[in-house]
C-alpha positions as CSV (number, residue, x, y, z in Angstrom):
1,M,15.0,-72.8,-28.1
2,K,16.8,-69.7,-26.8
3,K,15.0,-67.6,-29.3
4,L,11.7,-69.0,-28.1
5,V,12.6,-68.2,-24.5
6,W,13.6,-64.6,-25.3
7,I,10.4,-64.0,-27.3
8,G,8.4,-65.4,-24.4
9,L,10.1,-63.0,-22.0
10,V,9.4,-60.0,-24.3
11,F,5.7,-60.8,-24.4
12,L,5.6,-61.2,-20.6
13,L,7.3,-57.8,-20.2
14,L,4.9,-56.1,-22.7
15,G,2.0,-57.7,-20.9
16,A,3.2,-56.4,-17.6
17,L,3.7,-52.9,-18.9
18,T,0.2,-52.9,-20.5
19,A,-1.3,-54.0,-17.2
20,C,0.6,-51.2,-15.3
21,N,-0.5,-48.6,-17.8
22,G,-4.1,-49.7,-17.6
23,T,-4.0,-49.6,-13.8
24,A,-2.5,-46.1,-13.9
25,Q,-5.2,-44.8,-16.2
26,S,-8.0,-46.3,-14.2
27,D,-6.6,-44.9,-11.0
28,T,-6.5,-41.3,-12.4
29,E,-10.0,-39.8,-12.0
30,L,-11.2,-36.4,-13.2
31,E,-11.6,-33.9,-10.3
32,V,-14.7,-31.7,-10.9
33,V,-14.9,-28.5,-9.0
34,H,-18.4,-27.1,-8.6
35,L,-18.1,-23.3,-8.8
36,Q,-20.7,-20.7,-7.8
37,T,-20.4,-17.1,-8.6
38,T,-22.6,-14.0,-9.2
39,P,-23.5,-12.1,-12.3
40,A,-21.1,-9.3,-11.3
41,L,-18.2,-11.7,-11.6
42,A,-19.3,-13.7,-14.7
43,H,-16.4,-12.1,-16.6
44,W,-14.1,-14.2,-14.3
45,L,-15.3,-17.4,-15.8
46,P,-13.0,-17.3,-18.9
47,R,-10.1,-17.0,-16.5
48,V,-11.3,-20.0,-14.5
49,A,-11.5,-22.0,-17.8
50,T,-8.0,-20.9,-18.8
51,C,-6.6,-22.1,-15.5
52,A,-8.6,-25.4,-15.6
53,D,-7.2,-26.1,-19.0
54,V,-3.6,-26.3,-17.8
55,I,-4.3,-28.4,-14.7
56,P,-4.3,-32.1,-15.4
57,Y,-7.5,-34.1,-14.7
58,L,-9.4,-31.0,-13.5
59,G,-12.8,-29.9,-14.7
60,V,-15.0,-27.0,-13.5
61,A,-18.8,-26.9,-13.5
62,S,-19.8,-23.2,-13.2
63,E,-23.1,-21.8,-12.0
64,I,-24.1,-18.1,-11.9
65,V,-26.5,-17.4,-9.1
66,S,-27.9,-14.6,-7.0
67,P,-25.6,-13.5,-4.1
68,T,-28.3,-14.7,-1.7
69,V,-28.0,-18.3,-3.1
70,L,-24.2,-18.6,-2.7
71,D,-23.6,-21.5,-0.3
72,P,-20.2,-23.1,0.4
73,D,-22.0,-26.3,1.5
74,N,-23.5,-26.6,-2.0
75,A,-20.3,-25.7,-4.0
76,D,-16.6,-26.6,-3.9
77,L,-15.7,-23.0,-4.7
78,I,-17.5,-19.6,-4.4
79,L,-16.2,-16.4,-6.1
80,R,-17.8,-13.3,-4.8
81,L,-17.2,-9.5,-4.4
82,G,-16.8,-7.9,-1.0
83,P,-15.2,-8.4,2.4
84,R,-14.8,-11.6,4.3
85,Q,-17.9,-12.6,6.3
86,A,-17.8,-13.9,9.8
87,D,-19.3,-17.3,8.8
88,D,-16.9,-17.9,5.8
89,P,-15.0,-21.2,6.5
90,Y,-11.9,-20.5,4.3
91,T,-11.2,-17.5,2.1
92,A,-8.4,-16.3,-0.2
93,V,-8.1,-13.1,-2.1
94,M,-8.0,-13.7,-5.9
95,G,-7.8,-10.0,-6.9
96,T,-9.8,-6.7,-6.7
97,E,-12.5,-4.9,-8.7
98,S,-13.3,-1.2,-8.6
99,L,-16.5,0.7,-9.1
100,V,-16.3,3.7,-11.4
101,L,-18.7,6.5,-12.6
102,V,-19.2,6.4,-16.3
103,A,-20.4,9.5,-18.2
104,G,-22.1,10.1,-21.5
105,D,-20.3,12.0,-24.2
106,Q,-21.9,15.4,-23.4
107,V,-21.5,15.4,-19.7
108,P,-19.8,18.8,-19.1
109,L,-17.1,17.8,-16.6
110,D,-14.4,15.2,-15.8
111,V,-14.2,15.7,-12.1
112,L,-17.1,15.6,-9.6
113,S,-17.1,16.0,-5.9
114,L,-18.6,13.4,-3.6
115,E,-21.0,16.0,-2.3
116,S,-22.3,16.7,-5.8
117,L,-22.5,13.0,-6.5
118,H,-24.7,12.6,-3.4
119,S,-27.0,15.4,-4.6
120,I,-27.3,13.9,-8.1
121,F,-28.2,10.4,-6.9
122,A,-30.6,11.8,-4.2
123,G,-32.4,13.7,-6.9
124,D,-31.7,17.1,-5.3
125,V,-29.8,18.3,-8.4
126,T,-31.4,17.5,-11.7
127,L,-29.7,19.9,-14.2
128,W,-26.0,19.9,-15.0
129,S,-26.0,23.7,-14.7
130,E,-26.9,23.3,-11.0
131,V,-23.7,21.3,-10.4
132,P,-21.0,23.5,-8.8
133,E,-18.2,21.9,-10.7
134,V,-19.7,22.7,-14.1
135,D,-18.6,25.8,-16.0
136,K,-21.8,27.7,-16.3
137,T,-20.7,29.3,-19.6
138,A,-20.3,25.8,-21.2
139,A,-23.4,24.1,-19.8
140,A,-26.9,24.7,-20.9
141,N,-29.8,23.5,-18.7
142,H,-29.5,19.9,-19.8
143,P,-31.2,17.4,-17.4
144,I,-29.0,14.8,-15.7
145,T,-30.2,11.3,-16.5
146,V,-29.2,8.9,-13.8
147,F,-28.7,5.2,-14.5
148,S,-28.3,2.4,-12.0
149,Y,-28.3,-1.3,-11.5
150,P,-31.7,-2.4,-10.0
151,N,-32.3,-2.0,-6.2
152,G,-30.9,-5.0,-4.4
153,D,-28.5,-5.8,-7.1
154,E,-25.0,-6.7,-5.9
155,L,-23.3,-3.8,-7.7
156,A,-26.0,-1.4,-6.5
157,N,-25.4,-2.4,-3.0
158,L,-21.6,-2.0,-3.4
159,F,-22.0,1.4,-5.1
160,S,-24.1,2.5,-2.1
161,Q,-21.4,1.4,0.3
162,A,-18.5,3.0,-1.7
163,Y,-20.1,6.3,-2.8
164,L,-23.3,7.0,-0.9
165,D,-22.4,6.3,2.7
166,G,-24.7,3.2,2.6
167,K,-27.7,5.2,1.4
168,T,-29.9,3.9,-1.4
169,I,-30.5,5.9,-4.6
170,T,-33.6,8.0,-3.9
171,G,-33.7,10.1,-7.1
172,Y,-35.3,8.8,-10.3
173,S,-33.0,6.5,-12.2
174,Q,-33.3,4.3,-15.3
175,R,-32.2,0.7,-14.8
176,Y,-29.7,-1.6,-16.5
177,S,-28.3,-5.0,-15.6
178,S,-24.9,-5.1,-17.5
179,S,-22.2,-2.8,-18.8
180,E,-23.6,-3.4,-22.3
181,G,-26.9,-2.1,-21.1
182,L,-25.3,0.9,-19.6
183,A,-23.5,1.6,-22.9
184,A,-26.7,1.5,-24.8
185,L,-28.4,4.0,-22.3
186,L,-25.4,6.4,-22.4
187,T,-25.4,6.3,-26.2
188,A,-29.1,7.2,-26.3
189,N,-28.7,9.8,-23.4
190,P,-25.3,11.6,-23.8
191,Y,-25.9,13.7,-20.7
192,G,-26.4,10.5,-18.6
193,L,-24.4,9.2,-15.7
194,G,-24.1,5.6,-14.4
195,Y,-21.6,3.2,-12.8
196,T,-20.1,-0.2,-13.3
197,L,-16.9,-2.2,-12.6
198,A,-13.8,-0.5,-14.0
199,S,-12.8,-3.8,-15.7
200,Q,-16.1,-3.8,-17.5
201,S,-16.4,-0.1,-18.2
202,P,-17.9,0.2,-21.8
203,T,-15.4,1.3,-24.4
204,G,-15.6,4.8,-25.7
205,F,-17.0,6.4,-22.5
206,R,-15.3,8.5,-19.9
207,T,-14.9,7.6,-16.3
208,L,-15.2,10.6,-13.9
209,V,-12.8,11.4,-11.1
210,I,-14.6,11.6,-7.8
211,T,-13.0,13.9,-5.2
212,G,-13.6,13.7,-1.4
213,L,-13.7,9.9,-1.1
214,E,-12.7,8.6,2.3
215,Q,-12.3,5.0,1.1
216,D,-11.1,3.3,-2.0
217,P,-14.1,2.1,-4.1
218,S,-12.4,-1.2,-4.6
219,F,-13.6,-4.6,-3.4
220,Y,-11.9,-8.0,-3.0
221,V,-12.7,-10.9,-5.2
222,L,-12.8,-13.6,-2.7
223,A,-12.6,-17.4,-3.1
224,V,-14.6,-19.1,-0.4
225,T,-14.4,-22.8,0.3
226,A,-16.0,-25.1,2.9
227,V,-12.7,-26.8,3.6
228,E,-9.0,-26.0,3.1
229,P,-8.3,-26.2,-0.6
230,E,-6.1,-29.1,-1.8
231,N,-5.1,-31.0,-5.0
232,G,-6.7,-29.5,-8.1
233,L,-8.8,-26.9,-6.3
234,R,-5.7,-25.5,-4.7
235,Q,-3.8,-25.3,-8.0
236,L,-6.8,-23.6,-9.5
237,L,-6.8,-20.8,-6.9
238,L,-3.0,-20.3,-7.2
239,C,-3.5,-20.0,-11.0
240,L,-6.3,-17.4,-10.6
241,Q,-4.1,-15.3,-8.3
242,D,-1.2,-15.5,-10.8
243,I,-3.4,-14.6,-13.9
244,Q,-4.1,-11.1,-12.6
């Protein structure tokens, strides 16, 4: 009889444990963060995925949209480049990105003044031999081929702010929409000059030093949320800050 009683108690305990585990599993729900970002920060998405993988019960649904479409009311998290806006509810700095000038293999200089840069992108100077910093004995009259992101593109706007005093590019320029596109153009046009984010600068090409800059051509990567981050979203932001 005692054996039967003990066996009965064991089954009751096992049943209670099973019920508790089932309740715990049903109470744990996957938290899904809806993320919006722009093409300029698409390379941040693998970092987001890395962080999400180590946070229990967190998933991220990512969407790449135009900067004009970004809306904290339609997303749990926005990642974007640039300063804080007056109507941003909550912001946190995740890191920084810098814009750099990238030169083709045959560009006859490594250092360019801001004044010369303005002249090149305004179309006032079209030959490398006309650039004051170029050694005239080393440079033939090779034309300067200017490359740029399309007008209105996020990086074109930031380049204008950082290097052109807010002016748009008025000289003729060929367009690209990615660092890979810039690399292809520079390969085909070794006397060409373009720009992109330093973190995405194509391998095998030089970045020029620009003298005379009054501001650092770097921009914050901001996390924008409609409410103060908590739970999995807060852990995600802390991880993104640490992964730099």
